[in-house]
N, C-alpha and C positions, 0 to 999 in steps of 0.2 A: 608474733611478738608485738606487743602494744607500743605505740610511740609515747614518749614522755609528754606529760601535760605541762604546758607553761601557762601559769595563771597570771592574770593581769594584776598589777599592784593594787588597783581599786578593789578587786575581788579579795585579795589577801587582807587588805585593811578591813574590809567589811566582816570577814570571817573572824579575824583577830579581835575586832571590837565586840562581836557577839560573845566570843570566848572570855573576854575580860569582864563583860557584864555578868557572866555566869548564870544566865537565866535558863540555859540548857546545858546538859552534860556534854563532854567532849565527844562521846560516842553518838549522841543525838545530832550534834553539829556535823559529825563525820558523815552520817547517813543523809542529812539534809543537803549537804553541799557536795557529796561524793569525793571527799578528801580524807586521807588517813588521819586518825586522831593525833598521832605523833607529829604530823606536819602542822596541824592546827596549834599544837602546843609550842612548836618552834616559832610560828608566826606570832603567837601571843607573847612569848618571851621577847622576841625582837621588837615588837611594838612597845612593850613596857620599857625596854632599855632605851629605845629611841626617844620616848617621851621624857625620860629623865634627862637625856642629853639636851633635848630641846629647851626644857625649862631651866637647865643648869648653866647655859651659856650666858656670858655677859660680854658686852662690847661687840665689835664687828665680827663678821664671819671669818674664821681663820683660813678658809679656802680662797678668799678673794685676795689677789695680790695688791700691794700698795702702789701708789703712783711712782714712788721711788724705784720699786722693783721693776715696774714696766719700763721706766726710762733706762734703767741699767740694761735690761734685756734688749731694748731697741738699739742702744749703742753697741752691744755685743754683736747683734745681727749686722749692723753696718760694718763693723770691723771684719767680720767673717766674709762679707760680700767683697770687700776690698782685697782681702787675702786671696780669695778664690779667683777674682779677676786677674790679680798679679800672677798667680801660679799658672793660670790658663795662658796668659800672654807669654810667660817664660817658657812654657812647654812648647808653644808654637815656634818660638825663636830657636829653641834647642833642636827641634826637628829640622828646621830649615838649614841650620849651620852644619849639622852632621849628615844630613841627607838620608836619614833613616826614618822608617815608618814603624810606629809602635804596633 
């Protein structure tokens, strides 16, 4: 049984770009690169869809958090650390007073 091939993103982009140019047929590209023509079609479609998204964006990248979000998350982390420390101390005191081991 053959192991699955994992192609590098650079390779996929190169093959998809050649497919978009349409200088060769999909079957010729499949023979040239040793990849199934259906896979080349998938890479070509993904490349075209991502190009539309790239040129369609306006403003900042939606994946980057704002400074307000970062400050809110830092305060939440601080709160959780305080709660964790309090509960750890309380559990130690509870164990000492009852004399039980968990």
